[in-house]
SELOBA-356590 format. One record per residue (C-alpha): residue in one letter; residue number from 0; y, z negated, x. Coordinates in nm, 2 decimals, decimal comma. Layout:
<atoms>
+------+-----+--------+--------+--------+
: code : pos :      Y :      Z :      X :
+------+-----+--------+--------+--------+
:    a : NUM :      Y :      Z :      X :
...
+------+-----+--------+--------+--------+
</atoms>
This chain:
<atoms>
+------+-----+--------+--------+--------+
: code : pos :      Y :      Z :      X :
+------+-----+--------+--------+--------+
:    x :   0 :   0,16 :  -1,71 :   0,18 :
:    x :   1 :   0,01 :  -1,61 :   0,52 :
:    x :   2 :   0,09 :  -1,28 :   0,69 :
:    x :   3 :  -0,26 :  -1,14 :   0,62 :
:    x :   4 :  -0,25 :  -1,21 :   0,25 :
:    x :   5 :  -0,07 :  -1,01 :  -0,02 :
:    x :   6 :  -0,03 :  -1,04 :  -0,39 :
:    x :   7 :  -0,11 :  -0,75 :  -0,63 :
:    x :   8 :   0,01 :  -0,81 :  -0,98 :
:    x :   9 :   0,02 :  -1,18 :  -0,90 :
:    x :  10 :  -0,33 :  -1,21 :  -0,77 :
:    x :  11 :  -0,39 :  -1,31 :  -0,40 :
:    x :  12 :  -0,58 :  -1,05 :  -0,19 :
:    x :  13 :  -0,68 :  -1,13 :   0,16 :
:    x :  14 :  -0,65 :  -0,83 :   0,39 :
:    x :  15 :  -0,79 :  -0,77 :   0,74 :
:    x :  16 :  -0,54 :  -0,50 :   0,86 :
:    x :  17 :  -0,20 :  -0,37 :   0,76 :
:    x :  18 :  -0,08 :  -0,02 :   0,86 :
:    x :  19 :   0,28 :   0,04 :   0,75 :
:    x :  20 :   0,44 :   0,38 :   0,74 :
:    x :  21 :   0,80 :   0,49 :   0,68 :
:    x :  22 :   0,90 :   0,85 :   0,60 :
:    x :  23 :   1,24 :   1,00 :   0,53 :
:    x :  24 :   1,26 :   1,23 :   0,23 :
:    x :  25 :   1,49 :   1,53 :   0,26 :
:    x :  26 :   1,65 :   1,72 :  -0,03 :
:    x :  27 :   1,60 :   2,09 :  -0,10 :
:    x :  28 :   1,95 :   2,14 :   0,04 :
:    x :  29 :   1,84 :   2,05 :   0,39 :
:    x :  30 :   1,77 :   2,32 :   0,64 :
:    x :  31 :   1,95 :   2,58 :   0,86 :
:    x :  32 :   2,27 :   2,76 :   0,76 :
:    x :  33 :   2,35 :   3,12 :   0,84 :
:    x :  34 :   2,53 :   3,01 :   1,16 :
:    x :  35 :   2,20 :   2,83 :   1,26 :
:    x :  36 :   2,36 :   2,49 :   1,21 :
:    x :  37 :   2,11 :   2,23 :   1,09 :
:    x :  38 :   2,19 :   2,05 :   0,77 :
:    x :  39 :   2,01 :   1,74 :   0,65 :
:    x :  40 :   2,06 :   1,57 :   0,32 :
:    x :  41 :   1,85 :   1,26 :   0,30 :
:    x :  42 :   1,74 :   1,13 :  -0,04 :
:    x :  43 :   1,59 :   0,81 :   0,09 :
:    x :  44 :   1,30 :   0,65 :   0,26 :
:    x :  45 :   0,94 :   0,60 :   0,14 :
:    x :  46 :   0,74 :   0,29 :   0,24 :
:    x :  47 :   0,36 :   0,31 :   0,24 :
:    x :  48 :   0,12 :   0,04 :   0,33 :
:    x :  49 :  -0,24 :   0,10 :   0,40 :
:    x :  50 :  -0,46 :  -0,21 :   0,40 :
:    x :  51 :  -0,81 :  -0,25 :   0,52 :
:    x :  52 :  -1,05 :  -0,51 :   0,37 :
:    x :  53 :  -1,38 :  -0,59 :   0,53 :
:    x :  54 :  -1,67 :  -0,70 :   0,31 :
:    x :  55 :  -1,49 :  -0,84 :   0,01 :
:    x :  56 :  -1,70 :  -1,05 :  -0,23 :
:    x :  57 :  -1,67 :  -1,25 :  -0,55 :
:    x :  58 :  -1,30 :  -1,29 :  -0,66 :
:    x :  59 :  -1,17 :  -1,04 :  -0,40 :
:    x :  60 :  -1,41 :  -0,77 :  -0,52 :
:    x :  61 :  -1,30 :  -0,83 :  -0,88 :
:    x :  62 :  -0,93 :  -0,78 :  -0,78 :
:    x :  63 :  -1,02 :  -0,46 :  -0,60 :
:    x :  64 :  -1,20 :  -0,33 :  -0,91 :
:    x :  65 :  -0,90 :  -0,40 :  -1,13 :
:    x :  66 :  -0,63 :  -0,25 :  -0,90 :
:    x :  67 :  -0,84 :   0,06 :  -0,83 :
:    x :  68 :  -0,80 :   0,15 :  -1,20 :
:    x :  69 :  -0,42 :   0,10 :  -1,21 :
:    x :  70 :  -0,17 :   0,37 :  -1,13 :
:    x :  71 :   0,13 :   0,13 :  -1,05 :
:    x :  72 :   0,12 :  -0,24 :  -0,94 :
:    x :  73 :   0,36 :  -0,50 :  -0,82 :
:    x :  74 :   0,30 :  -0,61 :  -0,46 :
:    x :  75 :   0,42 :  -0,87 :  -0,22 :
:    x :  76 :   0,32 :  -0,77 :   0,13 :
:    x :  77 :   0,41 :  -0,86 :   0,49 :
:    x :  78 :   0,57 :  -0,57 :   0,68 :
:    x :  79 :   0,49 :  -0,62 :   1,05 :
:    x :  80 :   0,74 :  -0,35 :   1,15 :
:    x :  81 :   1,02 :  -0,56 :   1,01 :
:    x :  82 :   0,87 :  -0,90 :   1,04 :
:    x :  83 :   0,95 :  -0,99 :   0,67 :
:    x :  84 :   0,77 :  -0,99 :   0,34 :
:    x :  85 :   0,85 :  -0,71 :   0,09 :
:    x :  86 :   0,82 :  -0,71 :  -0,29 :
:    x :  87 :   0,80 :  -0,38 :  -0,47 :
:    x :  88 :   0,64 :  -0,16 :  -0,73 :
:    x :  89 :   0,38 :   0,07 :  -0,57 :
:    x :  90 :   0,14 :   0,34 :  -0,67 :
:    x :  91 :  -0,22 :   0,27 :  -0,57 :
:    x :  92 :  -0,47 :   0,50 :  -0,39 :
:    x :  93 :  -0,81 :   0,35 :  -0,35 :
:    x :  94 :  -1,09 :   0,54 :  -0,18 :
:    x :  95 :  -1,45 :   0,53 :  -0,31 :
:    x :  96 :  -1,57 :   0,18 :  -0,35 :
:    x :  97 :  -1,92 :   0,13 :  -0,21 :
:    x :  98 :  -2,07 :  -0,19 :  -0,36 :
:    x :  99 :  -2,39 :  -0,33 :  -0,20 :
:    x : 100 :  -2,61 :  -0,60 :  -0,33 :
:    x : 101 :  -2,76 :  -0,86 :  -0,10 :
:    x : 102 :  -2,99 :  -1,10 :  -0,28 :
:    x : 103 :  -2,79 :  -1,18 :  -0,59 :
:    x : 104 :  -2,45 :  -1,13 :  -0,43 :
:    x : 105 :  -2,23 :  -0,82 :  -0,45 :
:    x : 106 :  -2,00 :  -0,72 :  -0,17 :
:    x : 107 :  -1,80 :  -0,41 :  -0,09 :
:    x : 108 :  -1,83 :  -0,21 :   0,23 :
:    x : 109 :  -1,50 :  -0,19 :   0,44 :
:    x : 110 :  -1,24 :  -0,02 :   0,22 :
:    x : 111 :  -0,89 :   0,12 :   0,26 :
:    x : 112 :  -0,63 :   0,09 :  -0,02 :
:    x : 113 :  -0,29 :   0,26 :   0,01 :
:    x : 114 :   0,02 :   0,14 :  -0,17 :
:    x : 115 :   0,32 :   0,38 :  -0,18 :
:    x : 116 :   0,66 :   0,24 :  -0,29 :
:    x : 117 :   0,78 :   0,39 :  -0,62 :
:    x : 118 :   1,12 :   0,22 :  -0,65 :
:    x : 119 :   1,37 :  -0,02 :  -0,49 :
:    x : 120 :   1,25 :  -0,35 :  -0,34 :
:    x : 121 :   1,26 :  -0,65 :  -0,58 :
:    x : 122 :   1,47 :  -0,94 :  -0,46 :
+------+-----+--------+--------+--------+
</atoms>
């Protein structure tokens, strides 16, 4: 699989841009003590990947339609920050899909889809 391809629930999706994010999640016990000492209790990290797809048509458009209606999917995506592929379960956030018709062919305007990791990586 190429770097600019990912699988979503086993279906190949070609992407034009990948924007990875990583955030540390703190517990409620984190904060300042009475002596002004800072305490930090880390629960873990959250991986988020936002992908951009320009002018998807045919099969790619059908995949986008399917995943936009699913709350959780399995993904296999290249992480450019680490230089490796990652496999995980992720929640999906898909902005409004604008579908245009040109002749008898449908295509989608450029779209962003965000995938936020919901559990540990699959090996």
